[in-house]
TORLUMKOL-119555 format. One line per 3 residues: number of its first residue (from 1); for each residue x, y, z of N, C-alpha, C. Coordinates in steps of 0.05 Angstrom, whole numbers. Each point is the difference from the previous one (the first is absolute). Layout:
N
NUM	X/Y/Z/X/Y/Z/X/Y/Z | ...
// end
This chain:
389
1	2965/3638/3842/-32/5/3/-16/-17/-20 | -23/-10/12/-17/-21/-12/-16/17/-19 | -3/-4/-30/-13/14/-20/-30/-12/3
4	-21/17/-8/-25/-12/-7/-1/-23/-14 | 17/-6/-25/3/-24/-13/7/-23/19 | 22/3/14/12/-21/18/-16/-8/22
7	-23/22/13/-15/-6/23/-21/-20/-11 | -14/6/-23/-19/-17/-11/6/-25/-9 | 25/-1/-11/13/-28/-2/5/-17/23
10	9/14/21/4/-18/26/-28/-7/9 | -18/20/-1/-29/-8/13/-8/-22/-17 | 1/0/-25/-7/-22/-17/10/-30/7
13	27/3/2/13/-24/9/-8/-13/23 | -3/18/19/-10/-11/28/-28/-13/-4 | -18/14/-14/-30/-4/2/-1/-25/-20
16	19/-7/-19/-3/-25/-18/-3/-26/14 | 16/4/23/6/-26/14/-28/-23/5 | -23/17/7/-22/-13/6/-12/-15/-24
19	4/11/-25/-6/-6/-27/14/-22/-14 | 22/-8/14/20/-18/-16/0/-29/13 | -5/-20/-16/2/-28/8/22/-10/4
22	4/-18/19/31/-12/1/4/-24/-13 | -17/-5/-17/1/-28/-14/-18/-2/-26 | -4/-20/-6/-19/-7/-26/-27/2/6
25	-15/13/-17/-31/1/1/-7/-16/-19 | -15/-24/4/-13/-16/-21/-28/6/-7 | -4/6/-27/-26/6/-8/-11/-24/-16
28	-22/-15/9/-11/-21/-15/-21/14/-22 | 4/-10/-23/-16/6/-21/-18/-27/-7 | -23/3/-2/-20/-24/1/5/-13/-26
31	5/17/-25/6/-10/-25/22/-15/-5 | 21/1/20/24/-12/-5/7/-20/22 | 14/-24/-8/-1/-21/19/27/5/18
34	17/24/-9/23/4/16/-3/26/11 | 12/3/25/-2/31/10/19/16/-13 | -6/27/-4/19/20/-7/8/12/26
37	27/6/-4/10/13/27/8/30/-7 | -8/17/17/3/28/0/17/11/23 | 23/11/-1/16/0/21/10/30/4
40	-3/9/23/12/25/9/20/-5/26 | 28/7/-9/19/-12/20/7/26/18 | -2/-8/25/5/21/19/25/11/-2
43	1/26/-1/26/17/-2/17/0/28 | -15/-5/24/15/-1/24/11/-23/7 | 15/2/19/15/-22/11/31/4/8
46	9/-24/11/28/2/8/23/4/-24 | -13/-13/-23/19/-2/-26/-17/16/-22 | 11/8/-20/-11/12/-21/-12/-30/-16
49	-26/2/-5/-16/-24/-7/12/-12/-29 | 6/23/-20/10/-12/-27/23/-18/3 | 13/0/19/27/-16/3/-9/-35/1
52	-18/-4/16/-8/-28/1/-22/-9/-18 | -11/20/-12/-28/-7/-20/16/-13/-22 | -14/-17/-13/8/-13/-28/2/23/-17
55	25/-7/-21/4/16/-21/-27/13/-17 | -4/22/-3/-22/12/-10/-7/-9/-30 | -25/3/-8/-2/-8/-34/14/25/-16
58	-2/29/10/13/18/-14/13/17/22 | 22/13/-7/15/16/20/17/20/-12 | 5/21/13/20/21/-13/19/8/24
61	26/2/-7/19/5/23/10/30/-12 | 1/20/23/8/27/-7/24/7/14 | 22/3/-8/23/12/22/-1/30/-7
64	8/11/21/3/31/-2/27/7/12 | 8/25/-12/24/16/10/-11/24/17 | 9/1/24/-7/22/17/12/24/-7
67	-15/25/2/9/25/-12/23/11/21 | 21/15/-11/19/7/14/-4/12/28 | -20/16/-1/-11/14/27/-15/-17/22
70	-4/-28/-11/-15/-21/17/16/-2/28 | -15/-1/24/15/-5/23/-17/-23/13 | 5/-6/26/-15/-18/19/-26/14/3
73	-10/24/5/-25/7/4/-18/-2/-27 | 13/5/-25/-14/-2/-22/-10/-31/-7 | 18/-17/8/-6/-29/-4/-19/-6/16
76	-3/8/27/-21/-6/18/-28/13/-11 | 3/24/-13/-28/7/-12/-6/-18/-24 | 20/-7/-12/-12/-16/-26/-9/-27/9
79	16/-16/22/-13/-18/6/-28/2/16 | -6/22/12/-27/4/7/-23/1/-21 | 8/8/-21/-17/6/-24/-2/-29/-12
82	21/-12/-5/-4/-29/-11/-11/-19/17 | 3/2/23/-20/-17/21/-28/7/-5 | -7/22/0/-31/5/-4/-9/-9/-26
85	18/3/-23/-7/-9/-26/-4/-33/2 | 19/-16/16/1/-23/-4/-24/-13/15 | -10/13/21/-25/-9/13/-26/4/-14
88	-2/25/-12/-22/5/-20/-2/-16/-24 | 21/-4/-20/-2/-12/-21/-3/-28/6 | 12/-13/18/4/-27/11/-34/-11/3
91	-17/20/11/-26/-3/5/-21/5/-20 | 13/5/-20/-19/12/-26/-11/28/6 | 11/16/15/-8/28/3/20/18/-15
94	-11/23/-11/16/20/-14/22/10/22 | 21/2/-5/24/13/15/-9/30/3 | 9/14/21/-5/26/4/8/16/-24
97	-16/18/-13/11/19/-20/0/-17/-29 | -13/-22/1/1/-19/-26/-16/16/-23 | 13/1/-19/-9/9/-30/-19/-17/-10
100	3/-27/3/-14/-20/-11/-15/-18/17 | -16/7/18/-9/-19/23/-19/-21/-12 | -7/2/-24/-20/-25/-9/22/-24/-6
103	23/5/-4/22/-19/-1/8/-18/25 | -9/11/23/5/-13/23/-20/-22/3 | 6/-25/2/-18/-24/4/10/-19/18
106	-20/-11/14/8/-25/22/-2/-27/-11 | 13/-14/18/-1/-30/-4/21/-6/-21 | 23/13/-7/17/-6/-19/25/-13/15
109	2/-1/26/21/-9/12/26/16/-4 | -7/29/2/21/19/-10/19/1/28 | 28/-1/-1/17/6/22/24/24/-15
112	8/11/19/19/24/-8/22/-6/22 | 27/-10/-10/20/-2/18/22/21/-5 | 12/9/18/13/25/-1/32/-10/10
115	19/7/-11/27/-2/10/17/26/0 | 27/-2/12/18/21/4/26/-13/-10 | 10/21/-19/26/-9/-11/22/12/17
118	30/-7/-7/18/5/13/3/34/9 | -11/17/-18/5/27/4/-18/10/26 | -20/-13/2/-17/8/25/13/-1/24
121	19/-15/3/15/-7/23/24/21/3 | 9/14/-20/20/20/3/-13/28/14 | -31/-1/-4/-16/23/13/-7/-8/28
124	-4/-27/6/-13/-10/24/18/-9/24 | 23/-14/-17/14/-21/22/-15/-24/-3 | 8/-18/18/-12/-27/5/-7/-14/-21
127	22/-4/-17/-5/-17/-21/3/-31/8 | -18/-15/-11/2/-30/7/26/-8/-8 | 14/-25/8/21/-12/-4/-1/-12/-26
130	23/-3/-16/-2/-10/-25/-16/7/-24 | -11/30/1/-17/10/-17/15/18/-15 | 19/-9/-15/17/12/-20/-7/-9/-31
133	7/17/-19/-6/-9/-26/15/-25/-6 | -11/-16/-15/13/-25/-5/24/3/-21 | 22/-12/2/22/4/-20/-10/-12/-22
136	13/8/-24/-6/-6/-26/11/-29/-5 | -16/-20/-8/5/-26/-3/13/-2/-32 | 16/-24/-1/12/-3/-29/-19/-3/-21
139	-23/-7/5/-21/-4/-21/-17/24/-4 | 0/20/16/-16/19/3/6/25/-23 | -22/6/-12/6/25/-18/-16/22/6
142	2/15/26/-17/19/12/-5/20/-16 | -24/13/-3/-8/20/-11/-9/21/23 | 10/23/0/-11/20/20/-31/6/-1
145	-13/-2/-28/-27/1/-1/-15/-19/15 | 10/-18/11/-14/-23/15/14/-4/26 | 16/16/14/17/-5/22/-2/21/21
148	4/-6/26/0/15/22/-28/16/8 | 4/22/13/-23/11/10/-3/10/27 | -10/21/9/4/7/32/-27/-11/14
151	-25/0/-16/-25/-12/10/-9/-17/-21 | -19/-18/10/-13/-19/-15/-30/-1/6 | -22/2/-23/-24/-12/9/-4/-20/-20
154	-13/-21/11/-14/-21/-21/-28/-7/8 | -12/7/-20/-31/-5/3/-3/-25/-14 | -21/-17/10/-3/-30/-10/-30/-6/6
157	-16/4/-22/-31/-10/4/-5/-23/-21 | -26/-5/-1/-8/-19/-18/-12/11/-26 | 0/29/1/-10/13/-23/21/22/-10
160	2/-1/-26/21/15/-14/-4/31/3 | -29/5/-3/-5/28/3/2/15/26 | 1/-18/19/5/6/29/30/7/3
163	18/-15/-10/26/5/-2/6/29/-9 | -10/7/-22/8/25/-14/-14/25/18 | -21/-2/10/-11/15/15/12/5/28
166	6/-21/15/14/1/24/26/15/-2 | 17/-9/-21/27/13/-8/-5/32/-5 | -17/6/-13/-2/27/-8/-5/17/23
169	-18/-12/20/-4/18/27/27/3/19 | 16/-27/-1/17/1/15/25/19/-15 | 4/1/-20/20/15/-16/-9/29/6
172	-26/6/-5/-8/26/6/7/12/24 | -6/-15/22/4/10/29/29/0/5 | 18/-12/-17/30/3/7/13/23/-14
175	-18/13/-15/14/22/-19/17/15/14 | -5/12/23/15/18/12/24/-9/16 | 1/-27/4/23/-11/15/18/-17/-24
178	-13/-12/-18/17/-20/-17/-8/-3/-26 | 19/-7/-20/-12/-5/-25/7/-30/-9 | -18/-7/-17/5/-30/-12/28/-2/-14
181	13/-22/10/26/-9/-16/-4/-21/-20 | -15/-22/6/-7/-21/-19/-26/-8/11 | -14/-15/-22/-24/-12/4/2/-29/-15
184	-9/-23/15/-2/-24/-11/-28/-13/10 | -13/-7/-24/-25/-13/-2/3/-30/-5 | -17/-19/15/2/-29/-6/-25/-13/8
187	-3/-26/-4/-24/-15/0/10/-30/9 | -22/-9/14/6/-29/13/-27/-12/3 | -1/-28/-7/-22/-16/1/5/-19/18
190	-14/4/25/4/-20/26/-25/-15/3 | -17/-4/-20/-25/-18/1/1/-19/-23 | -6/-26/9/-5/-18/-19/-22/-6/-14
193	-6/-15/-21/-19/0/-16/-30/-10/18 | 7/-13/21/-22/-6/19/-12/19/19 | 17/29/-1/-2/18/16/14/1/27
196	14/-20/6/16/-2/21/30/13/1 | 12/10/22/22/11/-8/25/-20/-4 | 17/9/-20/25/-12/-5/23/15/0
199	23/-12/-1/24/16/2/2/22/-25 | -9/-6/-23/5/18/-22/25/-5/-17 | 1/11/-22/23/-10/-20/11/27/-14
202	26/-1/-1/17/21/-12/-4/-5/-34 | 9/16/-14/-2/1/-31/17/-22/-11 | 19/-13/13/12/-26/-10/-19/-24/3
205	-27/6/10/-16/-23/8/8/-15/25 | 16/10/19/12/-13/22/-18/7/23 | -11/-18/17/-13/5/23/22/15/21
208	-7/22/10/23/20/10/-9/4/26 | 16/-9/20/-8/10/29/-6/-24/18 | 6/-26/-11/-12/-23/15/15/-3/29
211	25/9/1/14/-3/26/-4/15/21 | -20/20/1/-6/25/15/-10/-18/29 | 12/18/23/-9/-7/24/-29/5/1
214	-19/-13/11/-27/5/1/-9/23/18 | -13/18/-6/-11/21/16/-9/-7/23 | 7/14/23/-12/-8/26/16/-21/15
217	17/-13/-13/16/-17/17/24/10/11 | 9/-12/20/28/8/15/26/2/-20 | -5/-15/-23/22/2/-22/-2/28/-13
220	-27/7/-4/-6/23/-15/10/25/16 | -4/0/25/-3/24/21/32/2/3 | 18/-19/4/29/5/0/11/7/-29
223	-10/-8/-17/10/9/-29/-5/29/-6 | -23/8/8/-10/25/-15/2/26/21 | -8/-5/28/-2/25/14/28/1/21
226	5/27/-1/24/7/15/-10/-4/30 | 19/-9/15/-5/-3/29/22/13/17 | 21/15/-13/18/13/9/8/24/-14
229	21/18/8/4/23/-19/-13/21/12 | -2/22/-10/-13/25/9/-27/-6/8 | -11/9/26/-27/-2/6/-19/1/-18
232	0/24/-16/-23/7/-18/-1/-22/-23 | 19/-17/-1/-1/-18/-28/-9/-28/11 | -3/-4/27/-7/-30/8/-29/-2/-11
235	-7/-21/-12/-24/-6/-14/-2/5/-28 | 23/16/-10/4/8/-27/13/-21/-14 | 10/2/-28/12/-14/-11/16/10/-24
238	15/-8/-17/18/12/-21/-12/-13/-26 | 0/15/-22/-6/-5/-25/20/0/-23 | 7/-17/-12/20/6/-24/-19/-8/-23
241	3/22/-21/-14/-4/-26/20/-4/-21 | -4/-21/-17/21/-5/-21/-20/-5/-22 | 8/16/-21/-11/1/-24/13/-20/-21
244	-11/-25/-6/18/-17/-13/-14/-4/-29 | 14/7/-21/-7/-7/-29/8/-30/-8 | -21/-10/-11/-2/-26/-5/2/-2/-36
247	20/-19/-9/3/-1/-27/-18/-24/-8 | -31/7/-3/-18/-22/-8/7/-15/-25 | 15/14/-20/3/-12/-30/22/-22/4
250	21/6/15/19/-23/1/-8/-22/19 | -14/6/22/-15/-16/15/-18/-24/-16 | -15/14/-12/-19/-15/-20/14/-23/-18
253	27/5/-6/17/-19/-15/8/-21/14 | -2/-4/27/8/-21/13/-23/-23/0 | 10/-27/2/-20/-19/7/-13/2/29
256	-20/-11/2/-19/2/28/22/-13/19 | 10/-22/-7/19/-13/21/27/21/6 | 11/14/-18/17/21/5/-8/20/15
259	-23/9/-2/-13/23/15/-3/-14/30 | -9/-21/3/-5/-10/25/24/-6/13 | 24/-8/-11/26/-6/12/12/27/10
262	-6/21/-18/10/29/14/-15/10/21 | -20/-5/3/-17/6/23/3/-20/22 | -1/-26/0/3/-21/15/-30/-8/12
265	-24/10/-15/-23/-10/3/-14/-4/-21 | -27/-14/1/-14/-5/-25/-15/25/-7 | -6/5/-26/-15/23/-6/-31/-6/2
268	-4/-28/-1/-30/-3/-1/-16/6/28 | 16/-2/23/-14/4/25/20/11/21 | 23/4/-7/23/12/21/13/-18/20
271	-11/-25/-8/16/-19/18/29/-4/-6 | 17/-6/23/30/-2/-9/2/-27/-20 | 22/0/-7/5/-21/-25/0/-27/17
274	9/0/28/-2/-25/12/-28/-5/15 | -22/14/-10/-24/-4/21/-22/2/-21 | -27/-2/8/-22/-2/-13/-23/19/1
277	3/21/27/-14/21/2/15/24/8 | -10/24/-2/12/28/-1/16/-2/30 | -13/-7/21/15/7/25/12/-24/10
280	7/-23/-16/17/-17/6/28/7/4 | 15/-9/22/29/7/7/15/-7/-23 | 22/15/-5/19/-3/-20/17/-21/11
283	8/-16/-14/21/-26/7/28/9/-14 | 12/11/12/26/13/-12/22/-19/-5 | -6/-25/15/23/-22/-3/-8/-19/-24
286	-24/2/-11/-10/-21/-23/18/4/-21 | 4/-25/-15/14/-3/-21/-12/-13/-21 | 4/7/-29/-8/-13/-16/12/-27/-10
289	-8/-13/-25/12/-26/-6/29/2/-5 | 8/22/-11/32/9/-8/11/11/24 | -11/2/27/16/7/21/-1/33/2
292	-15/14/-16/-2/28/2/-21/7/21 | 6/24/13/-22/7/18/-25/8/-15 | -24/-15/9/-27/7/-14/-9/30/-4
295	10/14/25/-3/27/0/29/11/1 | 3/13/-25/26/8/-8/17/22/21 | 25/-5/-1/16/18/18/-8/31/-1
298	-9/5/-28/1/29/-5/-30/4/1 | -19/-14/4/-29/3/-5/-6/22/22 | -23/17/-5/-5/21/12/-10/-13/27
301	-18/-17/-1/-12/-10/25/19/-13/19 | 22/-11/-10/22/-8/20/14/22/12 | 9/22/-17/17/22/12/-16/16/18
304	-26/2/-5/-15/19/20/-12/-15/23 | 6/-25/1/-13/-13/20/14/3/31 | -19/4/21/17/8/25/18/-20/7
307	-2/-23/-1/22/-19/3/30/3/-14 | -2/15/-22/23/9/-15/10/26/8 | -18/13/23/8/27/4/3/4/29
310	5/-22/16/5/4/29/-27/8/14 | -20/-10/-13/-25/7/16/-17/24/-10 | 16/13/-14/-14/30/-5/-24/-1/-19
313	-19/12/9/-23/3/-14/-8/29/-9 | -21/4/-23/-10/24/1/-27/-7/-8 | -19/21/-3/-29/-1/-7/-2/15/-26
316	-3/-14/-23/2/11/-27/-31/1/-10 | 1/18/-19/-25/5/-14/12/9/-25 | -19/-2/-25/9/6/-26/-23/16/-12
319	4/19/-19/-20/12/-18/17/-2/-28 | -20/-15/-16/9/2/-30/-4/29/-10 | 15/5/-21/-2/25/-11/7/0/-34
322	-10/14/-14/5/7/-27/6/28/-5 | 18/6/-14/6/29/-7/5/3/-32 | -17/15/-8/0/4/-33/12/27/-6
325	17/-3/-20/12/27/-12/-4/1/-27 | -20/10/-12/-6/-6/-26/-8/-28/-8 | 10/-16/-19/-3/-27/-5/12/-19/16
328	24/10/16/18/-19/18/-17/-2/25 | 4/-24/11/-15/-7/28/22/-12/15 | 1/12/25/17/-16/19/-16/-13/23
331	3/-22/6/-11/-15/19/17/-6/25 | -11/-1/23/16/-11/22/-17/-4/26 | 15/1/21/-9/-4/27/9/21/19
334	-20/14/13/7/20/21/1/-18/31 | 27/-7/3/1/-17/23/-2/14/26 | -13/-8/20/-2/18/24/5/-20/24
337	22/8/18/9/-15/19/-3/6/28 | -15/-7/18/-2/9/29/17/-16/19 | 15/12/15/16/-13/21/7/21/21
340	3/-11/26/8/18/20/26/12/-5 | 15/-12/-15/31/19/0/12/-9/-30 | 0/22/-15/10/-1/-28/29/-17/-3
343	19/15/15/25/-11/4/8/-28/7 | -19/-10/22/0/-25/11/-8/-25/-12 | -24/10/-14/-18/-21/-13/1/-2/-30
346	-6/24/-11/0/2/-28/22/1/-18 | 22/17/11/22/4/-17/18/-31/-2 | 5/-13/21/18/-25/-6/-17/-18/-18
349	-30/1/-1/-14/-20/-22/2/14/-29 | 3/26/-3/6/13/-23/23/-5/-12 | 21/0/16/27/-4/-5/4/-30/-14
352	-15/-15/14/5/-30/-11/-16/-5/-27 | -22/12/-1/-14/-2/-27/14/15/-19 | 10/22/5/16/11/-22/25/-16/-9
355	9/-12/18/29/-14/-7/-9/-25/-18 | -25/-16/4/-3/-22/-11/-24/-9/-13 | -21/18/6/-28/-11/-6/-3/3/-32
358	-9/-29/-10/-2/-5/-26/-24/18/-13 | -16/12/11/-20/21/-12/15/27/-5 | 26/1/7/11/27/-6/5/2/-32
361	-1/-22/-14/1/-1/-28/-25/13/-13 | -22/2/13/-25/9/-12/-10/23/13 | 12/10/26/-5/22/12/22/21/5
364	-9/25/0/20/23/8/-17/20/17 | 10/5/24/-11/20/20/10/28/-9 | -21/17/-7/5/26/-12/-12/23/18
367	-9/-11/26/-10/20/18/7/-7/29 | 5/10/20/7/-5/26/-5/22/19 | -17/-6/22/-2/21/22/-6/-15/26
370	2/13/23/-3/-9/27/-15/20/15 | -17/-9/16/-16/18/20/-5/-14/24 | -2/18/21/-11/-14/30/-29/9/-1
373	-17/-19/4/-27/3/2/-8/3/29 | -9/19/8/-7/7/29/-23/-19/10 | -2/-6/27/-26/-14/9/-24/15/-8
376	-24/-13/4/-27/12/-3/-5/19/18 | -22/9/0/-12/22/17/-29/-9/7 | -10/16/22/-28/-7/15/-14/23/-8
379	-27/-2/5/-17/25/-6/7/23/18 | 4/22/-12/7/26/15/30/6/-4 | 14/-22/-12/29/4/0/9/1/-32
382	21/-7/-8/13/4/-24/25/-10/-7 | 7/-9/-29/24/-17/-5/25/18/7 | 20/-17/14/26/11/9/-3/22/24
385	-20/0/14/-4/18/23/24/2/17 | 11/-28/8/20/-3/16/26/15/-4 | 1/-5/-27/26/13/-17/-1/30/-1
388	-22/7/-10/-5/32/-8/-14/15/18 | -12/-12/19/-16/16/19/12/19/20
// end
């Protein structure tokens, strides 16, 4: 039975379509030589929009544990509620039942991405192939506080207050169905000093994500979106979340050339050590005057390159994080990897990096989780409808 709360939520979701822009709205300020960009990202479409969007300036990921009495019908009710929230909050309107409606603001590029963990498929069947928990790697030191999960929401706008507000609403609406298991917050700067988009840097100072397939290209489509498997999952993708602790103190003890040799790229602009610009191709055959590979055999850029991995690719994003406990501070990277097939694309790459990556000396993975991200939805529909309807 549809409750009054659910009815108004779905009605709001359908009505919001007319108010949501599909792209960027440019507002010209006569006092400024450069335009300012205000964005409302369309929540509707064949895919969840947060997947192909740039890494957000601010983000929070929340994993949930389903209640013991949760079943397929309950999951369907939750997805209807979350879908209405996603549409309302993304357009800057209060979600139905919002207790702090003034915090819902538009033009902050807010996206909310939802994923299903392995337990969902014990209730529903139709699990995508290769969606099992990753095996523990040699260099992993996994903490249950950052691992696993039955459901995931990731909220990512350009405004930190909007993150807190949106997550607050989503957690409140999930209360009857699931409880938070872990929360991870992060940040990213994908804008250069000239206001133009850039790849962004992790806390090692490394330009991080250079080799990604370009959004909208055939290479991106084949890397990210599922085209086979269960019918409900076609147009969806998988997500691996890895929380990687970085030892910044020992990293800072290295010379700049030692840091660059471990990465295989220049820290100044992300160019490969064999090139001049960020997107120059790696020359993996180049040697220095002593006959050594210019890009070392254990350099991260070499080991992760598609030519070293039988052509396998992923679409990666990163979020820097800091976690304070009293006077102590932990710093690191929330590594997000999208691919059509975890077992076929991501796992072989992970195993290769775990075996030999030079960066293993300064990084430790302390959290790991995998999720299936369903396709998007259209006005009047809802996330996961083909699986749960």
